[in-house]
C-alpha positions in Angstrom: -124.6 74.7 -113.1 -123.1 74.1 -116.4 -121.3 77.4 -116.0 -120.1 77.2 -113.0 -118.6 73.6 -114.1 -117.0 76.0 -116.6 -115.4 78.1 -114.3 -114.0 75.7 -112.3 -112.4 74.0 -115.4 -110.9 77.4 -116.8 -109.6 78.1 -113.2 -108.3 75.0 -112.9 -106.6 75.2 -116.5 -105.4 78.9 -115.3 -104.0 77.4 -111.9 -102.4 74.8 -113.9 -100.4 76.7 -116.6 -99.3 78.8 -113.8 -97.7 75.8 -111.9 -96.2 74.7 -115.1 -95.0 77.8 -115.9 -93.4 78.3 -112.6 -91.6 74.8 -113.0 -90.3 75.9 -116.1 -88.8 78.9 -114.8 -87.4 77.1 -112.0 -86.0 74.6 -114.1 -84.7 77.2 -116.8 -83.0 79.3 -114.2 -81.2 76.5 -112.4 -80.0 74.6 -115.9 -78.5 78.2 -117.0 -77.2 78.5 -113.7 -78.7 82.1 -112.7 -78.8 82.8 -109.5 -79.9 85.6 -107.1 -80.2 86.6 -103.5 -81.7 84.5 -100.4 -84.0 86.0 -98.3 -82.4 88.2 -95.7 -81.8 86.8 -92.3 -83.6 87.3 -89.1 -80.1 88.0 -87.1 -77.4 89.6 -89.9 -74.5 91.0 -88.8 -74.0 94.3 -89.5 -70.9 94.7 -91.8 -69.7 96.8 -94.6 -66.7 94.7 -95.6 -65.0 91.4 -94.8 -63.1 93.6 -92.2 -66.2 94.7 -90.0 -68.7 92.9 -87.5 -71.7 94.4 -85.5 -70.9 96.4 -82.5 -73.7 97.2 -80.0 -72.7 100.8 -79.5 -71.6 102.1 -83.0 -73.7 100.0 -85.4 -70.7 98.5 -86.6 -66.8 98.3 -86.5 -63.5 97.0 -87.5 -62.7 93.5 -86.5 -60.2 92.2 -84.4 -57.4 90.7 -86.1 -59.0 90.8 -89.4 -57.2 90.5 -93.0 -57.1 90.0 -96.3 -56.5 91.7 -99.5 -58.6 94.8 -100.9 -59.2 95.2 -104.2 -62.5 96.9 -104.7 -61.7 100.3 -104.9 -57.4 100.7 -104.7 -55.5 98.1 -103.5 -53.8 97.0 -100.4 -53.5 94.4 -98.2 -55.8 95.2 -94.9 -54.3 94.2 -91.3 -56.6 94.8 -88.3 -54.8 95.1 -84.9 -55.7 93.5 -81.6 -57.9 96.4 -81.1 -59.9 96.7 -83.6 -57.8 99.5 -85.4 -56.5 99.5 -89.4 -52.8 100.2 -87.6 -50.2 98.4 -86.1 -50.2 97.4 -82.6 -50.2 100.3 -80.0 -49.7 100.0 -76.2 -52.3 101.7 -74.0 -50.3 103.1 -72.0 -48.3 105.8 -73.6 -44.6 105.8 -73.7 -42.9 108.3 -71.7 -41.9 111.5 -73.8 -44.3 110.6 -76.8 -46.9 113.4 -78.4 -50.0 110.8 -79.0 -52.3 112.1 -81.7 -55.9 109.9 -82.2 -57.5 110.2 -85.6 -61.0 109.9 -85.8 -63.0 109.9 -89.2 -64.9 107.7 -91.7 -63.3 105.5 -94.8 -61.2 108.5 -95.6 -59.4 107.8 -92.6 -60.0 104.1 -92.2 -58.2 104.3 -95.9 -58.2 100.7 -96.8 -57.8 101.9 -100.5 -54.2 102.4 -100.0 -51.1 100.5 -98.1 -51.2 101.2 -94.6 -47.7 103.0 -95.2 -49.1 105.4 -97.7 -52.1 106.6 -95.4 -52.2 110.4 -94.2 -52.3 109.3 -90.6 -48.8 107.0 -91.0 -47.5 109.5 -93.4 -48.0 112.3 -90.6 -46.3 109.8 -87.8 -42.9 110.0 -89.6 -43.3 113.8 -90.9 -43.9 115.4 -87.8 -40.7 114.3 -85.8 -39.1 117.3 -87.8 -41.4 120.0 -86.0 -38.7 122.1 -85.0 -41.3 122.4 -81.2 -41.0 118.5 -81.1 -37.0 117.9 -80.9 -36.1 115.0 -78.8 -39.9 113.6 -78.7 -41.3 110.5 -80.4 -44.6 110.9 -82.0 -47.5 108.3 -82.1 -50.5 108.6 -84.7 -53.5 106.4 -83.9 -55.8 105.6 -86.2 -59.8 105.4 -85.2 -61.6 105.9 -88.5 -64.2 103.1 -89.6 -65.8 103.2 -92.7 -69.2 105.0 -92.9 -68.8 106.5 -89.8 -70.9 109.8 -88.7 -70.3 112.0 -86.1 -72.0 110.4 -83.7 -70.2 107.3 -84.2 -66.8 109.0 -84.1 -68.0 110.9 -80.6 -69.3 107.5 -79.3 -65.3 105.7 -80.7 -64.1 108.8 -78.7 -66.0 107.8 -75.4 -65.5 104.2 -75.8 -62.1 103.8 -76.8 -60.0 106.7 -77.7 -59.4 107.6 -74.0 -57.8 104.6 -73.3 -54.7 105.8 -74.9 -54.4 108.8 -73.6 -54.2 111.1 -76.4 -52.7 114.6 -76.3 -54.3 115.6 -79.8 -57.6 114.6 -81.2 -58.4 115.0 -84.9 -61.8 114.5 -86.5 -61.6 114.3 -90.1 -64.8 115.2 -91.2 -66.2 114.4 -94.7 -67.9 117.2 -96.5 -69.7 115.1 -99.1 -71.8 112.6 -96.5 -70.6 113.3 -92.8 -74.1 115.6 -92.4 -76.1 112.9 -93.9 -74.6 110.3 -92.1 -76.2 112.7 -88.7 -79.7 112.7 -89.4 -82.3 109.9 -89.2 -84.3 111.6 -92.0 -81.3 111.9 -94.8 -79.3 108.6 -93.6 -80.6 105.6 -95.8 -78.9 103.2 -93.4 -80.7 103.5 -89.9 -78.4 100.4 -88.2 -76.6 103.2 -86.2 -76.6 105.5 -83.2 -77.6 109.1 -83.5 -77.8 111.8 -81.3 -81.2 113.8 -80.7 -82.2 116.6 -78.5 -83.8 115.9 -74.7 -86.7 118.2 -73.5 -83.8 120.0 -72.0 -82.0 120.7 -75.3 -79.3 118.4 -74.4 -77.9 116.2 -77.1 -78.3 112.6 -76.1 -77.6 109.2 -77.7 -80.8 107.4 -79.4 -79.5 103.7 -79.5 -83.2 102.4 -80.8 -81.5 100.6 -83.5 -80.1 98.2 -81.6 -83.9 96.7 -81.5 -84.4 97.4 -85.5 -84.8 93.9 -87.4 -82.6 93.4 -90.4 -85.6 93.9 -92.4 -86.3 97.7 -91.5 -82.4 99.0 -91.7 -81.9 99.4 -94.8 -84.6 100.1 -97.5 -82.2 100.2 -100.3 -80.8 96.8 -99.1 -84.1 94.8 -98.6 -86.4 93.8 -100.9 -90.2 93.1 -101.5 -89.4 89.3 -101.5 -87.7 89.5 -98.1 -91.2 90.1 -96.5 -91.9 86.6 -97.6 -91.6 83.4 -95.7 -87.8 82.3 -95.6 -88.7 78.7 -96.8 -90.6 80.0 -99.9 -87.9 82.6 -101.0 -84.9 79.9 -100.2 -86.4 77.0 -102.3 -87.4 79.3 -105.3 -84.6 80.6 -107.9 -87.4 82.8 -109.5 -87.8 84.6 -106.2 -84.2 84.9 -106.0 -83.6 86.6 -109.1 -86.0 88.7 -108.7 -84.8 90.1 -105.5 -81.5 90.3 -106.8 -83.3 92.4 -110.0 -85.0 94.5 -107.5 -82.2 95.4 -105.5 -80.1 95.9 -108.4 -82.3 98.7 -109.4 -82.5 99.9 -106.2 -78.3 100.7 -106.0 -78.7 102.6 -109.3 -81.4 104.7 -107.6 -79.3 105.2 -104.4 -76.3 106.3 -106.7 -78.7 108.6 -108.1 -79.8 109.9 -104.8 -76.9 109.8 -103.0 -75.3 112.3 -106.1 -78.5 114.5 -105.4 -77.9 114.8 -101.8 -73.8 115.4 -102.1 -75.0 118.7 -104.0 -77.5 119.8 -101.0 -74.2 119.5 -98.9 -72.2 122.5 -100.7 -75.6 125.2 -100.3 -77.0 126.2 -97.9 -80.1 124.5 -95.9 -82.8 124.8 -97.8 -85.2 123.0 -95.6 -85.7 122.1 -92.1 -84.8 118.8 -92.4 -81.4 119.6 -93.5 -81.0 122.7 -91.4 -81.5 120.3 -88.1 -78.9 118.5 -89.8 -76.9 121.2 -89.8 -77.9 122.1 -86.2 -76.9 118.5 -85.0 -73.8 117.7 -86.7 -72.4 121.7 -85.3 -74.0 121.0 -81.7 -71.8 117.3 -82.1 -68.5 118.8 -83.3 -68.9 121.3 -80.4 -69.7 118.4 -77.8 -66.8 116.8 -78.9 -64.5 119.3 -78.4 -66.1 120.0 -75.2 -65.4 116.8 -74.0 -61.4 116.7 -75.1 -60.9 119.7 -73.5 -62.1 118.6 -70.2 -59.3 115.7 -70.4 -56.6 118.0 -71.3 -56.4 117.4 -74.7 -55.6 119.7 -77.8 -58.7 119.3 -80.5 -58.5 120.1 -84.4 -61.0 119.8 -86.7 -60.3 119.0 -90.5 -62.2 119.0 -93.1 -62.0 116.8 -96.3 -63.6 118.0 -99.5 -65.7 116.2 -101.7 -64.5 114.9 -104.9 -66.8 117.6 -106.8 -65.0 120.4 -105.3 -61.4 119.1 -106.0 -61.4 118.4 -109.8 -58.6 119.2 -111.5 -60.3 120.4 -114.9 -61.8 123.8 -113.8 -64.0 123.7 -116.7 -65.9 121.1 -115.3 -65.9 122.3 -111.4 -67.8 125.9 -113.6 -70.2 123.8 -115.4 -70.8 122.1 -112.2 -71.7 125.5 -110.3 -73.7 126.6 -113.1 -75.8 123.2 -113.6 -76.3 122.4 -109.9 -76.9 126.7 -108.9 -74.3 126.2 -106.3 -73.4 129.7 -105.0 -70.0 129.0 -103.2 -68.6 125.5 -103.6 -66.8 125.9 -100.5 -69.8 126.8 -98.3 -69.8 124.2 -96.1 -66.0 124.3 -95.1 -66.7 127.9 -94.8 -69.0 127.5 -92.3 -67.2 124.7 -90.2 -64.9 127.6 -90.4 -66.9 129.9 -89.1 -68.0 127.4 -86.6 -64.6 127.3 -85.1 -64.0 130.7 -84.6 -67.3 131.3 -82.5 -66.2 128.0 -80.6 -62.7 128.7 -80.2 -61.4 125.5 -81.5 -59.0 125.6 -84.6 -60.6 124.4 -88.1 -58.1 123.2 -91.3 -59.9 123.0 -94.4 -58.6 121.0 -97.1 -60.9 121.1 -99.8 -59.2 124.2 -101.3 -55.7 123.6 -101.1 -56.5 120.3 -102.7 -58.1 122.0 -105.8 -55.5 124.3 -106.1 -52.8 121.7 -106.3 -55.3 118.9 -108.5 -55.8 122.0 -111.0 -52.0 123.2 -111.0 -50.5 120.1 -111.5 -53.6 118.5 -113.8 -53.7 115.5 -111.1 -56.4 113.6 -109.8 -56.5 113.2 -106.1 -59.5 111.1 -105.9 -60.1 108.0 -107.6 -58.1 104.5 -108.8 -57.6 102.9 -112.0 -59.8 99.7 -111.2 -62.2 102.6 -110.0 -63.7 105.9 -111.2 -60.9 108.3 -112.0 -61.2 111.5 -109.8 -63.9 110.2 -107.6 -64.4 107.8 -104.9 -61.6 108.5 -102.0 -58.1 109.4 -102.1 -55.3 107.8 -103.7 -51.7 107.8 -102.4 -51.2 111.6 -103.8 -54.8 112.6 -102.1 -53.1 110.8 -98.8 -49.6 112.1 -99.4 -50.9 115.8 -99.7 -53.1 115.7 -96.9 -50.4 114.6 -94.8 -48.2 117.1 -95.8 -50.9 120.1 -94.5 -52.2 118.4 -91.9 -48.4 117.9 -90.4 -47.8 121.6 -91.4 -50.7 122.6 -89.4 -49.7 121.0 -86.9 -46.2 122.0 -86.8 -47.5 125.4 -86.2 -50.4 124.6 -83.3 -47.8 122.8 -81.3 -45.8 126.1 -81.0 -48.7 127.7 -79.2 -49.7 124.6 -77.2 -46.3 123.6 -75.8 -45.4 122.4 -73.3 -48.5 121.1 -72.5 -48.7 119.1 -76.0 -47.1 116.2 -74.2 -48.3 115.4 -71.1 
């Protein structure tokens, strides 16, 4: 009986000390002004930036009419038009005597990192006017790029938005750095997006099951153990909120390391079934997109955007990278997509090799900004300028071949 009483006293003291410690911790964090994150909601708008909103078909999309300053990487004033494009306003009815080009892509194409007039697609619109085969005709380039998109979302964008504008040419800007990953539910960590899978007949069909994913199951790197607790408890506990912030900050570093490791795999032959399947789906999606473009009597061009690791201005860094990561061919992915185009009969323009040549010859970074990592991340203004020049030259040559059907 005495032992039981002592056990009860000890338990009471332990619980009392625990409660007192929690209270002191709560008060201390509030007095110090240390804040964390509240619990993730049961309904969350999927939006990578303030310029985006959830989209039932694509996961997210640019928000019509949104505007504001962007300073996280590069700097620009961002204005989204009334149709949800990072572009000026375009009439859906194509003007007469006009060559209209639609550009599909991800954040490199959305390009909020530079002012709109300095993007590759805006510069293309001006420089294409000088093509000898387009003398007397107007050129209109429309930007359908959205941050974070993979080929699956770009194909759905083609179906849902692009054809309303009746383009003559469709350009798919494929980023070597992560588009392959985006197309694989096994490799992509953000699962709030459509994927394409093979049905029983071997046909690629859209898997839209992401629509039913609760926010807590969409992205394991954006969710904490704390989010599994009741909302009333988390949202009233500064300790739990700070604990969530610490965990998610650790996960941010973890995802950065994991993503860097996956980027190297983009530059190599697939090493396992997961990567083989990612390549298979990606290549079939590109061919499917080409087929749908041709069916609409338009022309198709695949442009591959090199990863920053491929276009470093210092050749010694590139050499070290190849040796450290056991990369057999730095341009494996680019060449593989070129071979795909050769087999399937569509033109491919690889930017990584000419970008590397330019960067090393001129000792300049074509990626990166003063307020971000040098030579990493997205194209800066010089990168956009070079891309516009190379793509324009390719299109001018292409237009000589496809005229007079280029302008319908």
